[in-house]
N, C-alpha and C positions, 0 to 999 in steps of 0.2 A: 213896439217899444222904441223910444227915441234913442239913437246911438250917441247923442252928445253927452249923456250922463252915465255912460256905461263904464264900469270898471271890470275888465275881463282879465283873468289870469288862467293860463294853461299850465297845469302840472304835467311835465313831459320829460323825455330824455332824448337827446340828439340821435337822430337816425333810426330810432325804433319805430316800427311800422304802425302800431296802433295809435300812439299820440300824434304821429305825423299826419295821419288822416285828418285829425281835427284841425291841426295847424293849416293844412291845405284848405279846408272848408272855411275857416275864419278869413283867410286871405281872399278866397273867391267871393265871400260876402263883404269884403272890404271893411272888416271889423278890426280895429286896433286891439292888440292884446299884449300882455306881459307874460313871457315864458318863465316858468319857475322850474328849474331843473332838479329832478330827483335822480340821484346817482344810483342807478340800478346795480352795477357791479359792486358797489360798496354797501348794497342792501339798505339804502336810505328809505326805500318803500316800506320797510318793516319797522321803522321808528314809531314811537308813540305818537309823535306829531302827525306823521302822515297817515297813520292808522285811523286817526280821528277824522281826517279829510276823506279817505277812501278805505272803508272797512275791508275791502278785498285786497288791499295793499298792492294795487297795480296802477299803471298809468294807461290812459289819460284820466285826469279829472279836470273839468272845466268849471271855474268859479266865475259867476256873473253877478255882480252886486251882492256878494255874500252868499248866493245860492250855489250849492255844489251839485254838479251833474256828472254821472259816471257812465261808462260804456259808450264807445264811439258811435254805434248805431243810434242809440237814444239821443246822443248829442246832435247827430246829423239831422234827425227828425225835428228836434227843438229849433235848431238854427234855421231850418227851412221854413218852419211855421212862424217863428217870431220875427225873422228878418227876411221878408219875401223878395227883397232886392237881389238881382242876379240869381234867379231860380236855378236850383240844382236837381229838381225832379221834373219830369215831363208832365203834361196836363192830364192825360187820360188815366183812369184807375188801372187799366191793363198795363200801360207802359210804366207807370209807377211801380207796379208789382214786379215787372221784369227787372227794372233797375235795382229794386230792393233785393231780388233774388241773387243778382250779381254780388251785391254787398255781402249777403249772408253766405254765399259760396266762399268768399274770402274770410269772413268772420268766423264761420263754423267749420268749413271744409279745408281751410289752409292754415289760418293763423295758429290754432292750438298745437299744430304738429311741428312748428319751429320755435314755439315759446320755450324759454329756458326752464320754466317750471315743469313742462312735460318731460324735457330731456333729463333734468335732475331727478325726477321721480323714477323714471325707467332706469337711470344709471345706478340708483340705490339697489336695484335687483340684479342688474347685468353690468358689472363694473367695467368690463373690457369692450363694451360696444361703443361705437363712435356716433356722434350726433347725426351725421349724414346718413349712416346706415339705418338709424331709427326713423328719421324723418322722411327719407326719400320716397318710399311707396305711398305714404299718405299725401305728401305734397304733389306727387305726380298725378294722383287721382284728382285732387282738387283743381290743379292748374289745367288739366285736360278738360274737366267739366267747364271751367271758366272760359277756356279758349273756344269751346263749342258754343257757349252762349254769345260770345263776342263775334264769332263768325256769323251767327244768325242775325244778330241785332245791331252790330257795331257799324261804324263808319270811320270817320277820323278819330273818334273816341269810342269808349266802351259801348255807349248806346247812341247810335246815330252820329250826328256832326256837332252836337252841343255837349259841353262838359257837364257831367252829372256827378252825384255822390258816388256812383260806381267807379268813376275815375279816381276819386279821392281814396277809395279803398284799394283799388287795383294797383295803382302806381307804387305805393310803399311796399306792397307785397313782393315787388321785384327789386326795388332800389333800397329798401331798408337794410341797415347794417345787420340786423338780426336774422335776415333771410337771404339776402342777395347771393351769398356764397354757396347757398344750397340749391340754386335754381339755374338751369340752362335755358335762357330765354329763347334760344334758337329752336327749341323743341315746340314752341307755341307761337306760330307765325302771326295769328290774329292779335294776340296779346302784344307781341313784339312791335307790331305796327303802331298800336295805341300808345305803348310806353314811349316809343321814340317820338311820337307827336307831342306827348305830354312833356317830354324833356325840353321842349321849346317854350313852355309857359313858365313865367316867372313865379307864379303861385306854387309851382311844384318844385322849386329849386331846393337843393340840399342846403341845410343850414349848418354853419360852423360857429357856434357861440364861443366867445373868448373863455368863458368859465362855466362850469356846470356844478360848482359846489363840491 
């Protein structure tokens, strides 16, 4: 697809880990996009307007020339296939599977347990429990597994010495506003090394928009 005629909009919220993954990947692919901020604390994701855009009422949603894409892993695969410049997956099927397993460790083994929906649901049944108490055992298990994968397969970055989609998933899992306060990076030395290396890359920079609606 020619990038000269693309109209790309990312429905997002500043600092939240899942949409941040997509923002990172768009920048790594050198694709210009317009962020459209959905104010999650104000529950704008539950509005009729956004429910038509994303029936699950979550971010991210990526809109490309009017086509709507949901779920960061599906978006990552689409961007890699449609825009092969600056490849974010290795060549061999085995290595691709390892990188995808890192992404899914974040996506399935970490992200659900710091998501506000998970906390609010549990809080309905146990009113006096705090978020860290709920999340910590699940997050520790997920981050320990991810640290083991990166110890085995990592280099400067999550997989070897080239940035992959695994880095786009891993980095916001530590630096995102919705999770960073729940995680002690010092407990995971292999991940800490990668995160500190990614801190130096402009595509991973934290964004401070003037307004989020």
